[in-house]
C-alpha positions as CSV (number, residue, x, y, z in Angstrom):
1,M,19.2,-3.5,-23.3
2,V,16.3,-4.8,-21.1
3,D,13.0,-3.0,-21.0
4,L,12.1,-2.1,-17.4
5,T,9.0,-0.2,-18.3
6,T,5.8,-1.2,-16.6
7,S,2.1,0.2,-16.7
8,Y,0.3,1.1,-13.4
9,L,-3.2,2.8,-13.3
10,G,-2.9,3.5,-16.8
11,L,0.4,5.4,-16.2
12,K,3.7,4.3,-18.3
13,L,6.5,4.0,-15.8
14,K,10.1,3.7,-16.5
15,H,10.4,0.7,-14.0
16,P,8.3,-0.9,-11.2
17,I,9.8,0.9,-8.2
18,V,7.4,3.5,-6.6
19,P,8.1,5.0,-3.1
20,S,5.0,4.5,-1.0
21,A,3.2,6.9,1.2
22,S,5.8,8.0,3.8
23,P,7.2,11.1,5.5
24,L,9.5,11.3,2.4
25,S,6.9,13.1,0.4
26,E,6.0,15.7,3.0
27,T,8.0,18.3,1.2
28,I,8.7,19.5,-2.2
29,D,12.4,18.8,-1.7
30,G,11.8,15.3,-0.6
31,I,9.7,14.6,-3.6
32,C,12.3,16.1,-5.9
33,K,15.0,14.0,-4.2
34,M,13.2,10.8,-4.9
35,E,12.7,11.8,-8.6
36,D,16.3,12.5,-8.9
37,A,17.1,9.2,-7.3
38,G,15.2,7.5,-10.1
39,A,11.5,6.9,-8.6
40,A,9.2,6.0,-11.3
41,A,6.3,7.6,-9.5
42,V,5.6,8.9,-5.9
43,V,2.6,8.1,-3.7
44,M,2.1,11.2,-1.6
45,Y,1.9,11.2,2.2
46,S,-1.7,10.3,3.3
47,L,-4.4,12.9,3.9
48,F,-6.6,11.6,6.7
49,E,-10.3,11.7,7.0
50,E,-9.8,13.1,10.5
51,Q,-7.9,16.2,9.1
52,I,-10.7,17.0,6.8
53,N,-13.4,16.5,9.2
54,A,-11.6,18.4,11.9
55,E,-11.3,21.3,9.4
56,S,-15.0,21.4,8.8
57,H,-15.8,20.8,12.5
58,Q,-17.7,17.5,11.7
59,L,-16.5,14.2,13.5
60,D,-17.4,11.0,11.7
61,H,-19.3,8.4,13.6
62,Y,-16.7,5.8,13.2
63,L,-14.2,8.0,14.7
64,S,-16.3,9.1,17.6
65,Y,-17.4,5.7,18.5
66,G,-16.8,5.1,22.2
67,I,-15.5,8.6,22.9
68,D,-18.9,9.5,24.8
69,S,-18.2,6.7,27.2
70,F,-14.4,7.1,27.4
71,A,-13.3,10.8,27.2
72,E,-9.7,10.0,27.5
73,A,-10.1,8.3,23.9
74,L,-9.8,11.9,22.5
75,N,-6.2,12.0,23.6
76,Y,-5.3,9.3,21.1
77,F,-6.1,11.5,18.0
78,P,-3.3,14.0,17.0
79,D,-4.0,17.8,17.3
80,M,-5.4,18.4,13.9
81,E,-4.5,22.1,13.9
82,T,-0.9,21.2,14.3
83,Y,-0.8,18.2,12.0
84,K,2.2,18.3,9.6
85,V,0.3,18.5,6.4
86,G,-3.4,20.0,6.6
87,P,-6.0,19.6,3.9
88,D,-5.1,22.9,2.0
89,E,-1.3,22.4,2.4
90,Y,-1.8,18.9,1.0
91,L,-3.5,20.3,-2.1
92,N,-0.8,22.9,-2.5
93,L,2.0,20.4,-2.2
94,I,0.5,18.2,-5.0
95,N,0.1,21.2,-7.2
96,K,3.7,22.2,-6.7
97,A,5.0,18.8,-7.1
98,K,3.3,18.6,-10.6
99,A,4.9,21.8,-11.4
100,V,8.4,20.9,-10.7
101,T,8.6,17.1,-11.3
102,N,8.2,14.9,-14.5
103,I,7.1,11.9,-12.8
104,P,3.4,10.9,-11.9
105,I,2.2,12.0,-8.6
106,I,-0.4,9.8,-6.8
107,G,-2.5,11.3,-4.1
108,S,-3.3,9.3,-1.0
109,I,-6.2,9.7,1.1
110,N,-7.1,7.7,4.4
111,G,-10.6,7.2,5.3
112,V,-13.2,4.7,6.5
113,S,-16.6,6.1,5.9
114,S,-18.8,7.7,3.4
115,G,-19.0,11.4,4.1
116,G,-18.2,14.9,3.0
117,W,-14.5,14.4,3.3
118,I,-14.8,12.3,0.0
119,D,-15.1,15.7,-1.9
120,Y,-11.5,16.1,-1.3
121,A,-10.7,13.3,-3.7
122,K,-12.0,15.6,-6.3
123,K,-9.9,18.4,-5.0
124,I,-6.7,16.2,-5.3
125,Q,-7.6,15.4,-8.8
126,Q,-8.0,19.3,-9.5
127,A,-4.7,19.8,-7.8
128,G,-3.1,17.7,-10.6
129,A,-2.7,14.3,-9.2
130,D,-2.4,11.7,-11.8
131,A,-4.0,9.0,-9.9
132,L,-5.4,8.4,-6.2
133,E,-4.4,5.8,-3.7
134,L,-7.4,5.2,-1.2
135,N,-6.0,3.8,2.0
136,I,-9.1,2.2,4.1
137,Y,-7.7,1.6,7.6
138,Y,-10.5,0.4,9.9
139,I,-10.3,-1.9,12.9
140,P,-13.7,-3.2,13.5
141,T,-13.9,-3.6,17.4
142,D,-17.7,-3.7,17.8
143,I,-18.7,-7.3,18.3
144,G,-22.1,-6.6,16.9
145,L,-20.5,-5.5,13.5
146,T,-20.6,-8.4,11.0
147,G,-18.0,-9.2,8.4
148,A,-20.6,-8.4,5.7
149,E,-21.2,-5.1,7.2
150,V,-17.5,-4.3,7.2
151,E,-17.1,-5.3,3.6
152,Q,-19.9,-3.2,2.7
153,M,-18.3,-0.3,4.3
154,Y,-15.3,-0.6,2.1
155,L,-17.3,-1.0,-1.0
156,D,-19.4,2.0,-0.2
157,V,-16.2,4.1,0.2
158,V,-14.8,2.9,-3.0
159,R,-17.8,3.6,-5.0
160,D,-18.4,7.1,-3.4
161,V,-14.7,8.0,-4.2
162,K,-14.8,6.6,-7.6
163,G,-18.0,8.7,-8.3
164,S,-16.4,11.8,-7.5
165,V,-13.2,11.6,-9.6
166,S,-12.2,10.6,-13.2
167,I,-8.5,9.6,-12.4
168,P,-7.6,6.1,-11.7
169,V,-8.1,4.9,-8.1
170,A,-6.0,2.3,-6.2
171,V,-7.3,0.8,-3.1
172,K,-4.9,-0.2,-0.4
173,V,-6.4,-3.0,1.6
174,S,-5.8,-5.4,4.6
175,P,-5.2,-9.1,4.4
176,Y,-7.8,-9.8,7.2
177,F,-10.9,-10.5,5.1
178,S,-12.4,-13.9,5.6
179,S,-12.3,-14.4,1.8
180,T,-9.6,-12.2,0.5
181,A,-10.1,-13.3,-3.2
182,N,-13.8,-12.6,-3.1
183,M,-13.2,-9.2,-1.6
184,A,-10.6,-8.4,-4.2
185,A,-13.3,-9.2,-6.9
186,K,-15.9,-7.0,-5.3
187,L,-13.4,-4.1,-4.9
188,A,-12.8,-4.4,-8.6
189,Q,-16.6,-4.5,-9.3
190,A,-16.9,-1.3,-7.2
191,G,-14.4,0.5,-9.5
192,A,-11.0,0.0,-8.0
193,N,-8.5,0.3,-10.9
194,A,-5.7,-1.4,-8.8
195,L,-5.3,-3.1,-5.4
196,V,-2.3,-2.3,-3.2
197,M,-1.5,-5.3,-1.1
198,F,-1.3,-5.0,1.8
199,N,-2.2,-2.3,4.4
200,R,0.0,-2.6,7.5
201,F,-2.1,-2.2,10.7
202,Y,0.5,-0.7,13.2
203,Q,-0.1,-2.4,16.4
204,P,0.2,-0.4,19.7
205,D,2.5,-1.4,22.5
206,F,2.3,-1.2,26.4
207,D,4.5,0.8,28.6
208,L,4.8,-1.2,31.7
209,E,6.2,1.9,33.7
210,T,3.5,4.4,32.9
211,L,0.7,1.7,32.2
212,E,-0.2,3.4,28.8
213,V,-1.0,2.1,25.6
214,V,1.6,3.8,23.1
215,P,2.0,4.0,19.5
216,K,4.8,2.2,17.9
217,V,6.1,1.9,14.4
218,S,8.4,-0.9,13.3
219,L,10.0,-0.6,9.9
220,S,10.4,-3.7,7.9
221,S,13.9,-4.8,7.1
222,R,15.9,-7.2,5.0
223,Q,16.2,-9.4,8.0
224,T,12.4,-9.9,7.9
225,P,11.8,-11.3,4.5
226,H,8.6,-12.9,5.7
227,A,7.0,-9.5,5.4
228,L,6.9,-10.0,1.8
229,R,5.5,-13.3,1.4
230,L,1.9,-12.5,2.4
231,P,1.4,-10.0,-0.4
232,L,3.5,-12.1,-2.7
233,R,1.3,-15.0,-2.3
234,W,-1.9,-13.2,-2.8
235,V,-1.0,-11.3,-5.8
236,A,0.2,-14.6,-7.3
237,I,-3.2,-16.1,-6.7
238,L,-5.3,-13.2,-7.9
239,H,-3.2,-12.5,-11.0
240,G,-5.3,-13.3,-14.0
241,Q,-8.5,-13.8,-12.0
242,V,-9.3,-10.1,-11.0
243,N,-9.0,-7.5,-13.7
244,V,-7.1,-4.8,-11.8
245,D,-3.5,-3.8,-11.5
246,F,-1.6,-4.9,-8.6
247,A,1.1,-3.3,-6.4
248,I,2.9,-5.0,-3.7
249,T,4.0,-3.1,-0.6
250,S,5.5,-4.2,2.7
251,G,8.7,-6.1,2.8
252,V,10.4,-4.8,-0.5
253,H,13.9,-4.0,0.0
254,T,16.1,-5.4,-2.7
255,H,16.1,-6.1,-6.5
256,E,15.2,-9.6,-5.8
257,D,12.1,-8.6,-4.0
258,V,11.0,-6.4,-6.9
259,L,11.7,-9.3,-9.3
260,K,9.6,-11.7,-7.1
261,S,6.9,-9.1,-7.0
262,V,6.6,-8.8,-10.8
263,M,6.8,-12.7,-11.4
264,A,3.9,-13.0,-8.9
265,G,2.0,-10.4,-11.2
266,A,2.4,-7.1,-9.7
267,N,2.7,-4.0,-11.8
268,V,4.8,-2.0,-9.2
269,S,6.6,-2.7,-6.2
270,M,6.2,-0.1,-3.5
271,M,8.9,0.6,-0.7
272,A,9.2,3.0,2.1
273,S,11.2,1.3,5.0
274,E,14.1,0.6,2.8
275,L,14.3,4.4,1.7
276,L,13.7,5.6,5.2
277,R,16.6,3.5,6.5
278,N,19.1,3.7,3.7
279,G,18.2,6.7,1.7
280,V,16.4,7.3,-1.6
281,S,19.7,6.5,-3.5
282,R,18.7,2.9,-2.9
283,I,16.1,3.3,-5.9
284,G,19.0,3.7,-8.5
285,E,20.9,0.8,-6.9
286,I,18.1,-1.5,-7.1
287,V,17.3,-0.5,-10.6
288,A,20.9,-1.3,-11.6
289,D,20.8,-4.6,-9.7
290,M,17.6,-5.5,-11.5
291,T,19.0,-4.8,-14.9
292,T,22.1,-6.9,-14.3
293,W,20.0,-9.8,-13.1
294,M,17.8,-9.6,-16.1
295,E,20.6,-9.5,-18.6
296,E,22.4,-12.5,-16.9
297,H,19.2,-14.5,-16.9
298,E,18.3,-13.4,-20.4
299,Y,15.1,-11.5,-19.8
300,E,14.2,-9.0,-22.3
301,S,11.5,-7.1,-20.3
302,I,9.5,-6.8,-17.3
303,E,6.4,-7.6,-19.2
304,Q,8.0,-10.9,-20.2
305,M,8.4,-12.0,-16.6
306,R,5.1,-10.6,-15.2
307,G,3.0,-13.3,-13.7
308,S,5.4,-16.1,-14.7
309,M,5.3,-17.3,-11.0
310,S,1.6,-16.8,-10.5
311,Q,-0.6,-19.6,-9.6
312,Q,-2.0,-19.9,-13.1
313,N,1.5,-20.3,-14.5
314,V,3.5,-22.4,-12.1
315,A,3.9,-26.1,-12.5
316,E,2.3,-26.7,-9.1
317,P,-0.6,-24.3,-8.3
318,A,-1.3,-26.2,-5.1
319,A,1.9,-24.6,-3.7
320,F,0.0,-21.5,-2.9
321,E,-2.8,-23.3,-1.0
322,R,-3.1,-25.9,1.8
323,A,-0.7,-28.3,0.3
324,N,2.1,-25.7,0.8
325,Y,1.3,-25.7,4.5
326,M,1.7,-29.3,4.9
327,K,5.0,-29.3,2.8
328,V,6.5,-26.4,4.7
329,L,6.0,-28.3,8.2
330,Q,7.6,-31.4,6.7
331,S,10.5,-29.4,5.4
332,W,11.9,-28.6,8.7
333,R,13.8,-31.4,10.5
334,S,15.4,-30.8,13.9
335,D,18.9,-31.6,14.9
336,P,18.7,-35.1,16.6
337,A,21.6,-34.4,18.6
338,A,20.0,-31.2,20.0
339,I,17.1,-33.3,21.1
340,A,19.0,-35.9,22.8
């Protein structure tokens, strides 16, 4: 019998599949269904800095930037009084989830600045969360703001959150830093216990009829396997170099995706789109497929394969760097008949 257990944020999990933050965790019923389906742990739906600041009637500088000049910008923020899960409800949800489930519950908080909202990290811990995922979602649109200042903003938030809690903290980051490897090392030095790679920045769309900028969410799918390749590459590069746990999120849909993530060096694979599209029963199906594959390929444990395809362990480390770009371009050959 293969051993699927893994460790993430100091938590022993029965396998590497963890549902990421999504509407599936907005209710106790949803959380229980994920546990029944076999989830190793659940990352809660995110509590936003805006919600906390709205409750205390304090708007953060980064959220109000530009609003004085463009009053209509206020329309792009949801009405916090009617938002699905408010701060108090969120804490109650974690408390109830811990009371009725037997899996780790990971709180999720989404913010971009240092401020009073960070006190909620401690409240999430007090509500019973086993760990915390800090989702830093910031689009630097000010042309006067330097890359170094943006990086410092991230590091300050991580240090402040870590200073307020004793539970492990994972940091969900974007792939858009000029030096991803260096930023990963800095986040680890700031206290991050794990890095979740990567945050998806949802891009707005244009409505040509109303001439409005509209929000649009596009779920990843099995037909878009490229979504997995970016986090796969960076976890493989950073494995063994940065002393943190790694989670791969975005583009995880099948047992093969989970196995690739582990081989790159990830401790867990997180999924949401697959579960939203096809139901939480997919967790058990993927676990069964993983077990079959590992038995057929004579793997004894998840630990045995972790990092086996990382840059440090593959025969051609250059495959993760510039040489791979050249090789990929050369690998495509057009049909001479089509050109003719």
